[in-house]
N, C-alpha and C positions, 0 to 999 in steps of 0.2 A: 263486546263490538258494536258499532255505531255507524249508521246511515254517512253516506258521506253526498255533501251538497251536491256533487256532480252527478251519482247515478241515480239509475230508477231501483223503484222496489225490487224487480225483477233479478236487476244486476246484483242487488244486497242479497237478495236469496243465494244466489249462484254463489257468492262470495262466504256466504255463512255457510254453503253446503260443503265448500273446499275444507274449511277451516274445520267443522267438523270431523271432516273424513281424517283429516291430520290428527285429530284427537280421538280418533277413533268410537266414535260414539255411534250407532246405528241407528241411522234416524233412516234408514230406507225400507225399516221392515217397520210392519207395524207392533211396535212397544211404547213404552213410555215415552221411553227416549225419545221416539219421532215426534209423539205431542207435545214435548218439552221443548224440543228444536223450533216445530212451529209457534209453540205458545212465545219465546226468547225471539222467535223472527218479528213476530205480529207485536210485542210490546217495544222493538229499537224503532220501527216505524214512526218518523217524525210526522208524518202526515195523517191527524186526528180521523177527517173524515174514512180512510182510506182503513186505519184501525178498528175504529165500530164495523165499519162493512165487514171486516175479515173473521172479527170477533165472534160474530152473529152466524159464522160457518162452521161446518165439520168437513174435513179433509181426509179421506179417505187416505188419500195416497199424495204424494209430493207433487206427481204430474197435474195432480185435479187444484192443487195452491199455483201452479207456476201457469195451467190455463187459464183461470182468473185471473191473474195479474197481469196477464196476456189481453184479455180483454178490456180489462179496465183501463190500462192503456194504451188501446186502439181508441177509447172510447174519449179518456181525455183529449188525445192529437186531433180528434174530430172536434170535439167544444175548442181546443187551440184556434186551429182552422178556421170555424164559422165566425169563431170570436174576432181572428184579425180580419176576415173578410168585411165581417160588419162594419167593424171600426174605418176599413181603411173607403166602404161606400158612406160610412156617415160625413168625413171630412173631408173636403175637396183635395184633389189634388195639388201639389205643389210642384215647382221645379220642374215640371213634365215639358220634353220639347219633343215636335212632332215633325218631321221632314225637315222642310227649309224656315220654317219659323224661327223667329230670335229667341232666344230665353229672355226670360225677366231680367230685367237690370238689377243688378247688386243696389246695397245701399248708395254707397262711394261714385256708382257710376250715372247719377243723375246731377251732379252738381258739376256749377259752371267753371270755366275760369276765362282765364283774360288771356288771346291771343295778343302777343309781342312782337315785333320784330326787330333784331338785334339794330338795324339802321333806320329805326321810327323816325321819324319829326314827332315832336311835343305835340303838336296842332294837328298830326295824324289824326282821324277816328280810330276809335279803339273797338270792335265787335267781339260781343263775349256769346262761345257758340256751348252748348252741351256736349258732354261727352258722349250720349248717343245719336248726337243731332250732327246732320249735314245741310251746309245751305242748302235749297230746291233747286231746280234748273232756271226756273223761274226769275227767282232771287240772283242768280249767277248772270244771266240774261240780263236782266234790269239792272245790274250796276255796271255791268259794259257797257250798254245802250245809255246810262246814265253820264257816265264817265268819258264817252266820245261824242255825246252834246256837249260836253261843258267844255274840253277840247276846243269844237267849232266854235262855241263862243267867245272865248279867248282867242283864237285868230282872226275871227271875223272884227274883233276892237281894234287888233295891232293892225292890218290891212283896209287900206283905203276903198274906196268902193269905185272901180276903175270907171261906171258911167256918170256918177259926178265931178265936175270940177271944183278948182278951188273958189269959183264963184258962185256955187251951189248949183249952178244950171247944169241941164245935162248936155252932153256932147253930140246929140241929136238935134238938141233944140238952137242951137247955135247959128246963125246966119251965116252962110257960105259966102 
């Protein structure tokens, strides 16, 4: 019988005990069969460090062996927990989101795209925006003001000034 990858040494001991009961091996009383049972258990362990530790000890009862395995499992659990905490403190946190803050952009989100309209003229200006970027309010107000100024300039060129006449003199300077 071999230890499975998914089971702890204590779980393997329980499974070995059930198999020994089915085979009518008297491992519960202090006999040579119990010592052979414990040696069989230790020999089947895949963890060489644990195997070496257990070979150097004498167990009068199976409860002592079970208690030793419990302590070793608890120590390893603590070591794994401390190691995991150390690793988390050592490397910076990634992709954490706190409250209302935006998560970090993914790789493809920082790429530019070209905004095109279906009926846009070929002479029309084209603006490139990033996906994580929107025009600021200042830029929008500036564009509106600029287009309004351009519109006034176009209309002033088309309309003659009412204060000037065809002779170039102003209406107020003409003699009556």
